[in-house]
GUKE-98243 format. One record per residue (C-alpha): residue number from 1; residue in three letters; y, z negated, x negated. Coordinates in nm, 3 decimals. Layout:
# GUKE-98243
<atom><i>NUM</i><aa>ala</aa><Y>Y</Y><Z>Z</Z><X>X</X></atom>
...
# end
This chain:
# GUKE-98243
<atom><i>1</i><aa>met</aa><Y>-0.738</Y><Z>-2.008</Z><X>0.949</X></atom>
<atom><i>2</i><aa>met</aa><Y>-0.731</Y><Z>-1.728</Z><X>1.201</X></atom>
<atom><i>3</i><aa>ser</aa><Y>-0.937</Y><Z>-1.775</Z><X>1.514</X></atom>
<atom><i>4</i><aa>thr</aa><Y>-1.073</Y><Z>-1.529</Z><X>1.713</X></atom>
<atom><i>5</i><aa>asn</aa><Y>-1.191</Y><Z>-1.438</Z><X>2.046</X></atom>
<atom><i>6</i><aa>asp</aa><Y>-1.408</Y><Z>-1.165</Z><X>2.141</X></atom>
<atom><i>7</i><aa>asn</aa><Y>-1.220</Y><Z>-1.054</Z><X>2.448</X></atom>
<atom><i>8</i><aa>asn</aa><Y>-0.895</Y><Z>-1.013</Z><X>2.201</X></atom>
<atom><i>9</i><aa>ser</aa><Y>-0.749</Y><Z>-0.688</Z><X>2.110</X></atom>
<atom><i>10</i><aa>pro</aa><Y>-0.671</Y><Z>-0.578</Z><X>1.797</X></atom>
<atom><i>11</i><aa>ser</aa><Y>-0.301</Y><Z>-0.589</Z><X>1.876</X></atom>
<atom><i>12</i><aa>asp</aa><Y>-0.341</Y><Z>-0.955</Z><X>2.004</X></atom>
<atom><i>13</i><aa>glu</aa><Y>-0.523</Y><Z>-1.054</Z><X>1.669</X></atom>
<atom><i>14</i><aa>leu</aa><Y>-0.294</Y><Z>-0.903</Z><X>1.432</X></atom>
<atom><i>15</i><aa>pro</aa><Y>-0.024</Y><Z>-1.113</Z><X>1.476</X></atom>
<atom><i>16</i><aa>thr</aa><Y>-0.188</Y><Z>-1.439</Z><X>1.437</X></atom>
<atom><i>17</i><aa>leu</aa><Y>-0.406</Y><Z>-1.293</Z><X>1.100</X></atom>
<atom><i>18</i><aa>leu</aa><Y>-0.025</Y><Z>-1.206</Z><X>0.959</X></atom>
<atom><i>19</i><aa>thr</aa><Y>0.101</Y><Z>-1.560</Z><X>1.018</X></atom>
<atom><i>20</i><aa>asp</aa><Y>-0.210</Y><Z>-1.689</Z><X>0.793</X></atom>
<atom><i>21</i><aa>ile</aa><Y>-0.135</Y><Z>-1.455</Z><X>0.543</X></atom>
<atom><i>22</i><aa>arg</aa><Y>0.186</Y><Z>-1.542</Z><X>0.526</X></atom>
<atom><i>23</i><aa>ala</aa><Y>0.108</Y><Z>-1.895</Z><X>0.511</X></atom>
<atom><i>24</i><aa>cys</aa><Y>-0.144</Y><Z>-1.835</Z><X>0.213</X></atom>
<atom><i>25</i><aa>arg</aa><Y>-0.103</Y><Z>-2.023</Z><X>-0.059</X></atom>
<atom><i>26</i><aa>leu</aa><Y>-0.443</Y><Z>-1.984</Z><X>-0.266</X></atom>
<atom><i>27</i><aa>cys</aa><Y>-0.237</Y><Z>-1.886</Z><X>-0.578</X></atom>
<atom><i>28</i><aa>ala</aa><Y>0.072</Y><Z>-2.132</Z><X>-0.561</X></atom>
<atom><i>29</i><aa>gly</aa><Y>-0.013</Y><Z>-2.315</Z><X>-0.863</X></atom>
<atom><i>30</i><aa>his</aa><Y>-0.032</Y><Z>-1.965</Z><X>-1.117</X></atom>
<atom><i>31</i><aa>leu</aa><Y>0.295</Y><Z>-1.778</Z><X>-0.964</X></atom>
<atom><i>32</i><aa>pro</aa><Y>0.605</Y><Z>-1.799</Z><X>-1.127</X></atom>
<atom><i>33</i><aa>gln</aa><Y>0.779</Y><Z>-1.834</Z><X>-0.803</X></atom>
<atom><i>34</i><aa>pro</aa><Y>0.659</Y><Z>-2.017</Z><X>-0.464</X></atom>
<atom><i>35</i><aa>pro</aa><Y>0.405</Y><Z>-1.799</Z><X>-0.282</X></atom>
<atom><i>36</i><aa>arg</aa><Y>0.570</Y><Z>-1.553</Z><X>-0.041</X></atom>
<atom><i>37</i><aa>pro</aa><Y>0.324</Y><Z>-1.291</Z><X>0.053</X></atom>
<atom><i>38</i><aa>val</aa><Y>0.480</Y><Z>-0.960</Z><X>0.134</X></atom>
<atom><i>39</i><aa>val</aa><Y>0.293</Y><Z>-0.751</Z><X>0.438</X></atom>
<atom><i>40</i><aa>his</aa><Y>0.391</Y><Z>-0.548</Z><X>0.728</X></atom>
<atom><i>41</i><aa>ala</aa><Y>0.150</Y><Z>-0.399</Z><X>0.950</X></atom>
<atom><i>42</i><aa>ser</aa><Y>0.145</Y><Z>-0.349</Z><X>1.295</X></atom>
<atom><i>43</i><aa>ser</aa><Y>-0.112</Y><Z>-0.201</Z><X>1.582</X></atom>
<atom><i>44</i><aa>ala</aa><Y>0.051</Y><Z>0.118</Z><X>1.572</X></atom>
<atom><i>45</i><aa>ala</aa><Y>0.036</Y><Z>0.219</Z><X>1.220</X></atom>
<atom><i>46</i><aa>arg</aa><Y>-0.075</Y><Z>0.549</Z><X>1.125</X></atom>
<atom><i>47</i><aa>ile</aa><Y>-0.030</Y><Z>0.544</Z><X>0.736</X></atom>
<atom><i>48</i><aa>leu</aa><Y>-0.143</Y><Z>0.271</Z><X>0.547</X></atom>
<atom><i>49</i><aa>ile</aa><Y>0.015</Y><Z>0.230</Z><X>0.238</X></atom>
<atom><i>50</i><aa>ile</aa><Y>-0.206</Y><Z>-0.020</Z><X>-0.035</X></atom>
<atom><i>51</i><aa>gly</aa><Y>0.010</Y><Z>-0.040</Z><X>-0.348</X></atom>
<atom><i>52</i><aa>gln</aa><Y>0.003</Y><Z>-0.304</Z><X>-0.634</X></atom>
<atom><i>53</i><aa>ala</aa><Y>0.268</Y><Z>-0.637</Z><X>-0.597</X></atom>
<atom><i>54</i><aa>pro</aa><Y>0.571</Y><Z>-0.703</Z><X>-0.476</X></atom>
<atom><i>55</i><aa>gly</aa><Y>0.849</Y><Z>-0.673</Z><X>-0.740</X></atom>
<atom><i>56</i><aa>ile</aa><Y>1.106</Y><Z>-0.930</Z><X>-0.770</X></atom>
<atom><i>57</i><aa>lys</aa><Y>1.342</Y><Z>-0.792</Z><X>-0.526</X></atom>
<atom><i>58</i><aa>ala</aa><Y>1.051</Y><Z>-0.707</Z><X>-0.269</X></atom>
<atom><i>59</i><aa>his</aa><Y>0.963</Y><Z>-1.078</Z><X>-0.318</X></atom>
<atom><i>60</i><aa>asp</aa><Y>1.357</Y><Z>-1.173</Z><X>-0.245</X></atom>
<atom><i>61</i><aa>ser</aa><Y>1.381</Y><Z>-1.004</Z><X>0.051</X></atom>
<atom><i>62</i><aa>ala</aa><Y>1.021</Y><Z>-1.008</Z><X>0.191</X></atom>
<atom><i>63</i><aa>thr</aa><Y>1.076</Y><Z>-0.625</Z><X>0.215</X></atom>
<atom><i>64</i><aa>pro</aa><Y>0.755</Y><Z>-0.403</Z><X>0.040</X></atom>
<atom><i>65</i><aa>trp</aa><Y>0.925</Y><Z>-0.144</Z><X>-0.226</X></atom>
<atom><i>66</i><aa>asn</aa><Y>1.273</Y><Z>-0.274</Z><X>-0.166</X></atom>
<atom><i>67</i><aa>asp</aa><Y>1.348</Y><Z>-0.099</Z><X>-0.535</X></atom>
<atom><i>68</i><aa>ala</aa><Y>1.403</Y><Z>0.204</Z><X>-0.703</X></atom>
<atom><i>69</i><aa>ser</aa><Y>0.993</Y><Z>0.276</Z><X>-0.715</X></atom>
<atom><i>70</i><aa>gly</aa><Y>1.015</Y><Z>0.234</Z><X>-0.318</X></atom>
<atom><i>71</i><aa>asp</aa><Y>1.314</Y><Z>0.491</Z><X>-0.310</X></atom>
<atom><i>72</i><aa>lys</aa><Y>1.076</Y><Z>0.720</Z><X>-0.520</X></atom>
<atom><i>73</i><aa>leu</aa><Y>0.791</Y><Z>0.708</Z><X>-0.304</X></atom>
<atom><i>74</i><aa>arg</aa><Y>1.005</Y><Z>0.753</Z><X>0.013</X></atom>
<atom><i>75</i><aa>ser</aa><Y>1.128</Y><Z>1.087</Z><X>-0.153</X></atom>
<atom><i>76</i><aa>trp</aa><Y>0.716</Y><Z>1.162</Z><X>-0.258</X></atom>
<atom><i>77</i><aa>leu</aa><Y>0.657</Y><Z>1.093</Z><X>0.102</X></atom>
<atom><i>78</i><aa>ala</aa><Y>0.964</Y><Z>1.287</Z><X>0.242</X></atom>
<atom><i>79</i><aa>val</aa><Y>1.071</Y><Z>1.016</Z><X>0.495</X></atom>
<atom><i>80</i><aa>ser</aa><Y>1.361</Y><Z>0.789</Z><X>0.545</X></atom>
<atom><i>81</i><aa>arg</aa><Y>1.416</Y><Z>0.437</Z><X>0.534</X></atom>
<atom><i>82</i><aa>ala</aa><Y>1.393</Y><Z>0.370</Z><X>0.876</X></atom>
<atom><i>83</i><aa>gln</aa><Y>1.031</Y><Z>0.546</Z><X>0.878</X></atom>
<atom><i>84</i><aa>phe</aa><Y>0.910</Y><Z>0.395</Z><X>0.602</X></atom>
<atom><i>85</i><aa>tyr</aa><Y>0.981</Y><Z>0.033</Z><X>0.759</X></atom>
<atom><i>86</i><aa>ser</aa><Y>0.906</Y><Z>0.142</Z><X>1.137</X></atom>
<atom><i>87</i><aa>pro</aa><Y>0.569</Y><Z>-0.018</Z><X>1.263</X></atom>
<atom><i>88</i><aa>val</aa><Y>0.401</Y><Z>0.367</Z><X>1.205</X></atom>
<atom><i>89</i><aa>phe</aa><Y>0.381</Y><Z>0.244</Z><X>0.814</X></atom>
<atom><i>90</i><aa>ala</aa><Y>0.160</Y><Z>-0.068</Z><X>0.718</X></atom>
<atom><i>91</i><aa>his</aa><Y>0.232</Y><Z>-0.192</Z><X>0.376</X></atom>
<atom><i>92</i><aa>leu</aa><Y>-0.065</Y><Z>-0.424</Z><X>0.207</X></atom>
<atom><i>93</i><aa>pro</aa><Y>-0.047</Y><Z>-0.437</Z><X>-0.143</X></atom>
<atom><i>94</i><aa>met</aa><Y>-0.336</Y><Z>-0.541</Z><X>-0.363</X></atom>
<atom><i>95</i><aa>ala</aa><Y>-0.149</Y><Z>-0.853</Z><X>-0.462</X></atom>
<atom><i>96</i><aa>leu</aa><Y>0.072</Y><Z>-0.969</Z><X>-0.199</X></atom>
<atom><i>97</i><aa>cys</aa><Y>0.319</Y><Z>-1.213</Z><X>-0.398</X></atom>
<atom><i>98</i><aa>phe</aa><Y>0.492</Y><Z>-1.149</Z><X>-0.706</X></atom>
<atom><i>99</i><aa>pro</aa><Y>0.273</Y><Z>-1.179</Z><X>-1.010</X></atom>
<atom><i>100</i><aa>gly</aa><Y>0.545</Y><Z>-1.248</Z><X>-1.266</X></atom>
<atom><i>101</i><aa>tyr</aa><Y>0.583</Y><Z>-1.030</Z><X>-1.588</X></atom>
<atom><i>102</i><aa>lys</aa><Y>0.357</Y><Z>-0.954</Z><X>-1.885</X></atom>
<atom><i>103</i><aa>asn</aa><Y>0.467</Y><Z>-0.775</Z><X>-2.200</X></atom>
<atom><i>104</i><aa>gly</aa><Y>0.796</Y><Z>-0.665</Z><X>-2.020</X></atom>
<atom><i>105</i><aa>ala</aa><Y>0.648</Y><Z>-0.520</Z><X>-1.698</X></atom>
<atom><i>106</i><aa>asp</aa><Y>0.506</Y><Z>-0.660</Z><X>-1.373</X></atom>
<atom><i>107</i><aa>ala</aa><Y>0.170</Y><Z>-0.867</Z><X>-1.446</X></atom>
<atom><i>108</i><aa>pro</aa><Y>-0.127</Y><Z>-0.722</Z><X>-1.280</X></atom>
<atom><i>109</i><aa>pro</aa><Y>-0.208</Y><Z>-0.837</Z><X>-0.944</X></atom>
<atom><i>110</i><aa>pro</aa><Y>-0.424</Y><Z>-1.160</Z><X>-0.856</X></atom>
<atom><i>111</i><aa>lys</aa><Y>-0.765</Y><Z>-1.069</Z><X>-0.797</X></atom>
<atom><i>112</i><aa>ile</aa><Y>-0.801</Y><Z>-1.292</Z><X>-0.480</X></atom>
<atom><i>113</i><aa>cys</aa><Y>-0.559</Y><Z>-1.160</Z><X>-0.240</X></atom>
<atom><i>114</i><aa>ala</aa><Y>-0.761</Y><Z>-0.806</Z><X>-0.191</X></atom>
<atom><i>115</i><aa>pro</aa><Y>-1.119</Y><Z>-0.976</Z><X>-0.131</X></atom>
<atom><i>116</i><aa>thr</aa><Y>-0.926</Y><Z>-1.275</Z><X>0.093</X></atom>
<atom><i>117</i><aa>trp</aa><Y>-0.740</Y><Z>-1.026</Z><X>0.356</X></atom>
<atom><i>118</i><aa>his</aa><Y>-0.766</Y><Z>-0.685</Z><X>0.282</X></atom>
<atom><i>119</i><aa>ala</aa><Y>-1.095</Y><Z>-0.609</Z><X>0.511</X></atom>
<atom><i>120</i><aa>lys</aa><Y>-0.921</Y><Z>-0.849</Z><X>0.803</X></atom>
<atom><i>121</i><aa>val</aa><Y>-0.649</Y><Z>-0.630</Z><X>0.814</X></atom>
<atom><i>122</i><aa>ile</aa><Y>-0.786</Y><Z>-0.264</Z><X>0.760</X></atom>
<atom><i>123</i><aa>asn</aa><Y>-1.029</Y><Z>-0.391</Z><X>1.044</X></atom>
<atom><i>124</i><aa>leu</aa><Y>-0.736</Y><Z>-0.408</Z><X>1.277</X></atom>
<atom><i>125</i><aa>leu</aa><Y>-0.537</Y><Z>-0.081</Z><X>1.193</X></atom>
<atom><i>126</i><aa>glu</aa><Y>-0.650</Y><Z>0.252</Z><X>1.288</X></atom>
<atom><i>127</i><aa>pro</aa><Y>-0.426</Y><Z>0.456</Z><X>1.018</X></atom>
<atom><i>128</i><aa>ala</aa><Y>-0.475</Y><Z>0.865</Z><X>1.012</X></atom>
<atom><i>129</i><aa>leu</aa><Y>-0.379</Y><Z>0.816</Z><X>0.649</X></atom>
<atom><i>130</i><aa>ile</aa><Y>-0.424</Y><Z>0.577</Z><X>0.387</X></atom>
<atom><i>131</i><aa>leu</aa><Y>-0.225</Y><Z>0.631</Z><X>0.060</X></atom>
<atom><i>132</i><aa>his</aa><Y>-0.351</Y><Z>0.419</Z><X>-0.277</X></atom>
<atom><i>133</i><aa>ile</aa><Y>-0.032</Y><Z>0.355</Z><X>-0.511</X></atom>
<atom><i>134</i><aa>gly</aa><Y>-0.129</Y><Z>0.293</Z><X>-0.884</X></atom>
<atom><i>135</i><aa>arg</aa><Y>-0.441</Y><Z>0.219</Z><X>-1.051</X></atom>
<atom><i>136</i><aa>tyr</aa><Y>-0.508</Y><Z>-0.123</Z><X>-0.924</X></atom>
<atom><i>137</i><aa>ser</aa><Y>-0.564</Y><Z>0.034</Z><X>-0.579</X></atom>
<atom><i>138</i><aa>gln</aa><Y>-0.771</Y><Z>0.330</Z><X>-0.698</X></atom>
<atom><i>139</i><aa>gln</aa><Y>-0.978</Y><Z>0.107</Z><X>-0.862</X></atom>
<atom><i>140</i><aa>tyr</aa><Y>-1.057</Y><Z>-0.137</Z><X>-0.612</X></atom>
<atom><i>141</i><aa>tyr</aa><Y>-1.081</Y><Z>0.099</Z><X>-0.372</X></atom>
<atom><i>142</i><aa>leu</aa><Y>-1.215</Y><Z>0.433</Z><X>-0.514</X></atom>
<atom><i>143</i><aa>pro</aa><Y>-1.406</Y><Z>0.316</Z><X>-0.856</X></atom>
<atom><i>144</i><aa>glu</aa><Y>-1.602</Y><Z>0.623</Z><X>-0.891</X></atom>
<atom><i>145</i><aa>tyr</aa><Y>-1.316</Y><Z>0.793</Z><X>-1.032</X></atom>
<atom><i>146</i><aa>arg</aa><Y>-1.294</Y><Z>0.737</Z><X>-1.390</X></atom>
<atom><i>147</i><aa>thr</aa><Y>-0.920</Y><Z>0.736</Z><X>-1.425</X></atom>
<atom><i>148</i><aa>leu</aa><Y>-0.653</Y><Z>0.733</Z><X>-1.218</X></atom>
<atom><i>149</i><aa>thr</aa><Y>-0.570</Y><Z>1.111</Z><X>-1.273</X></atom>
<atom><i>150</i><aa>asp</aa><Y>-0.917</Y><Z>1.182</Z><X>-1.211</X></atom>
<atom><i>151</i><aa>ala</aa><Y>-0.873</Y><Z>1.014</Z><X>-0.862</X></atom>
<atom><i>152</i><aa>val</aa><Y>-0.512</Y><Z>1.174</Z><X>-0.789</X></atom>
<atom><i>153</i><aa>lys</aa><Y>-0.672</Y><Z>1.513</Z><X>-0.849</X></atom>
<atom><i>154</i><aa>ala</aa><Y>-0.997</Y><Z>1.487</Z><X>-0.674</X></atom>
<atom><i>155</i><aa>thr</aa><Y>-0.817</Y><Z>1.329</Z><X>-0.372</X></atom>
<atom><i>156</i><aa>thr</aa><Y>-0.524</Y><Z>1.587</Z><X>-0.329</X></atom>
<atom><i>157</i><aa>ala</aa><Y>-0.792</Y><Z>1.918</Z><X>-0.439</X></atom>
<atom><i>158</i><aa>ala</aa><Y>-0.751</Y><Z>1.952</Z><X>-0.042</X></atom>
<atom><i>159</i><aa>pro</aa><Y>-0.622</Y><Z>1.774</Z><X>0.285</X></atom>
<atom><i>160</i><aa>asn</aa><Y>-0.774</Y><Z>1.438</Z><X>0.333</X></atom>
<atom><i>161</i><aa>arg</aa><Y>-0.721</Y><Z>1.132</Z><X>0.478</X></atom>
<atom><i>162</i><aa>arg</aa><Y>-0.706</Y><Z>0.956</Z><X>0.177</X></atom>
<atom><i>163</i><aa>tyr</aa><Y>-0.513</Y><Z>1.019</Z><X>-0.105</X></atom>
<atom><i>164</i><aa>val</aa><Y>-0.391</Y><Z>0.829</Z><X>-0.446</X></atom>
<atom><i>165</i><aa>leu</aa><Y>-0.072</Y><Z>0.854</Z><X>-0.613</X></atom>
<atom><i>166</i><aa>pro</aa><Y>0.041</Y><Z>0.725</Z><X>-0.933</X></atom>
<atom><i>167</i><aa>his</aa><Y>0.288</Y><Z>0.424</Z><X>-0.916</X></atom>
<atom><i>168</i><aa>pro</aa><Y>0.657</Y><Z>0.548</Z><X>-0.851</X></atom>
<atom><i>169</i><aa>ser</aa><Y>0.787</Y><Z>0.325</Z><X>-1.158</X></atom>
<atom><i>170</i><aa>gly</aa><Y>0.989</Y><Z>0.490</Z><X>-1.432</X></atom>
<atom><i>171</i><aa>arg</aa><Y>0.720</Y><Z>0.414</Z><X>-1.653</X></atom>
<atom><i>172</i><aa>asn</aa><Y>0.521</Y><Z>0.706</Z><X>-1.493</X></atom>
<atom><i>173</i><aa>asn</aa><Y>0.776</Y><Z>0.952</Z><X>-1.576</X></atom>
<atom><i>174</i><aa>arg</aa><Y>0.578</Y><Z>1.033</Z><X>-1.897</X></atom>
<atom><i>175</i><aa>trp</aa><Y>0.271</Y><Z>1.094</Z><X>-1.661</X></atom>
<atom><i>176</i><aa>gln</aa><Y>0.440</Y><Z>1.328</Z><X>-1.461</X></atom>
<atom><i>177</i><aa>ala</aa><Y>0.554</Y><Z>1.526</Z><X>-1.723</X></atom>
<atom><i>178</i><aa>arg</aa><Y>0.221</Y><Z>1.596</Z><X>-1.857</X></atom>
<atom><i>179</i><aa>asn</aa><Y>0.080</Y><Z>1.659</Z><X>-1.493</X></atom>
<atom><i>180</i><aa>pro</aa><Y>0.350</Y><Z>1.872</Z><X>-1.348</X></atom>
<atom><i>181</i><aa>trp</aa><Y>0.041</Y><Z>1.985</Z><X>-1.067</X></atom>
<atom><i>182</i><aa>phe</aa><Y>0.108</Y><Z>1.657</Z><X>-0.920</X></atom>
<atom><i>183</i><aa>glu</aa><Y>0.474</Y><Z>1.749</Z><X>-0.790</X></atom>
<atom><i>184</i><aa>thr</aa><Y>0.397</Y><Z>2.125</Z><X>-0.750</X></atom>
<atom><i>185</i><aa>his</aa><Y>0.085</Y><Z>2.109</Z><X>-0.581</X></atom>
<atom><i>186</i><aa>ala</aa><Y>-0.031</Y><Z>1.745</Z><X>-0.475</X></atom>
<atom><i>187</i><aa>leu</aa><Y>0.319</Y><Z>1.610</Z><X>-0.319</X></atom>
<atom><i>188</i><aa>ala</aa><Y>0.310</Y><Z>1.937</Z><X>-0.085</X></atom>
<atom><i>189</i><aa>leu</aa><Y>0.009</Y><Z>1.813</Z><X>0.027</X></atom>
<atom><i>190</i><aa>ile</aa><Y>0.070</Y><Z>1.490</Z><X>0.074</X></atom>
<atom><i>191</i><aa>lys</aa><Y>0.405</Y><Z>1.546</Z><X>0.240</X></atom>
<atom><i>192</i><aa>gln</aa><Y>0.224</Y><Z>1.794</Z><X>0.492</X></atom>
<atom><i>193</i><aa>ser</aa><Y>-0.039</Y><Z>1.509</Z><X>0.552</X></atom>
<atom><i>194</i><aa>val</aa><Y>0.214</Y><Z>1.229</Z><X>0.643</X></atom>
<atom><i>195</i><aa>gln</aa><Y>0.427</Y><Z>1.430</Z><X>0.864</X></atom>
<atom><i>196</i><aa>leu</aa><Y>0.082</Y><Z>1.512</Z><X>1.055</X></atom>
<atom><i>197</i><aa>ala</aa><Y>0.000</Y><Z>1.157</Z><X>1.064</X></atom>
<atom><i>198</i><aa>leu</aa><Y>0.386</Y><Z>1.072</Z><X>1.171</X></atom>
<atom><i>199</i><aa>ala</aa><Y>0.312</Y><Z>1.317</Z><X>1.475</X></atom>
<atom><i>200</i><aa>ala</aa><Y>-0.058</Y><Z>1.222</Z><X>1.578</X></atom>
<atom><i>201</i><aa>asp</aa><Y>-0.037</Y><Z>1.107</Z><X>1.923</X></atom>
<atom><i>202</i><aa>ala</aa><Y>-0.399</Y><Z>0.881</Z><X>1.877</X></atom>
<atom><i>203</i><aa>pro</aa><Y>-0.442</Y><Z>0.857</Z><X>1.489</X></atom>
<atom><i>204</i><aa>pro</aa><Y>-0.829</Y><Z>0.864</Z><X>1.455</X></atom>
<atom><i>205</i><aa>his</aa><Y>-1.016</Y><Z>0.564</Z><X>1.250</X></atom>
<atom><i>206</i><aa>val</aa><Y>-1.091</Y><Z>0.614</Z><X>0.903</X></atom>
# end
């Protein structure tokens, strides 16, 4: 696995770590497809997106959020596809491989990925903004909130460096309809924070 040197900078260590992650086979016997970890990160990243898990289209293309949910997420953030896949964005899902389906929807992310890899990646980044997409990311990183709705409301109540968003799947259209404040208030705040992060010359540590 990864070997480190005290004289190495994060920009030196990160490529080696990403190579180790993409070679990970911890869940090989429990996945419906051969393991194909999907993670994008650069030392230049200013915005870190921690989502759920790659869907089948992301798995097939090795490109995070490469589906209709990704189109919706990009519209929520008011960024272009080119911006979204530039080094300014880092993508680190709770599960790095496509977990298959359960009850007609994507299966929950296996619980081994985040404890194994997340801290190692995040410690090498300096994001100005972290976006937690969906309840699995929220429950892991912000468990103090009883529900996803509580977490979205609390983190978008004022400008912040860490926001929780619902998953942009069409399955959550009903949630959006029940919570119109998300579109009228929360998204405006998130878009503003994204633009500030993109414009930052030297993003602070989170």
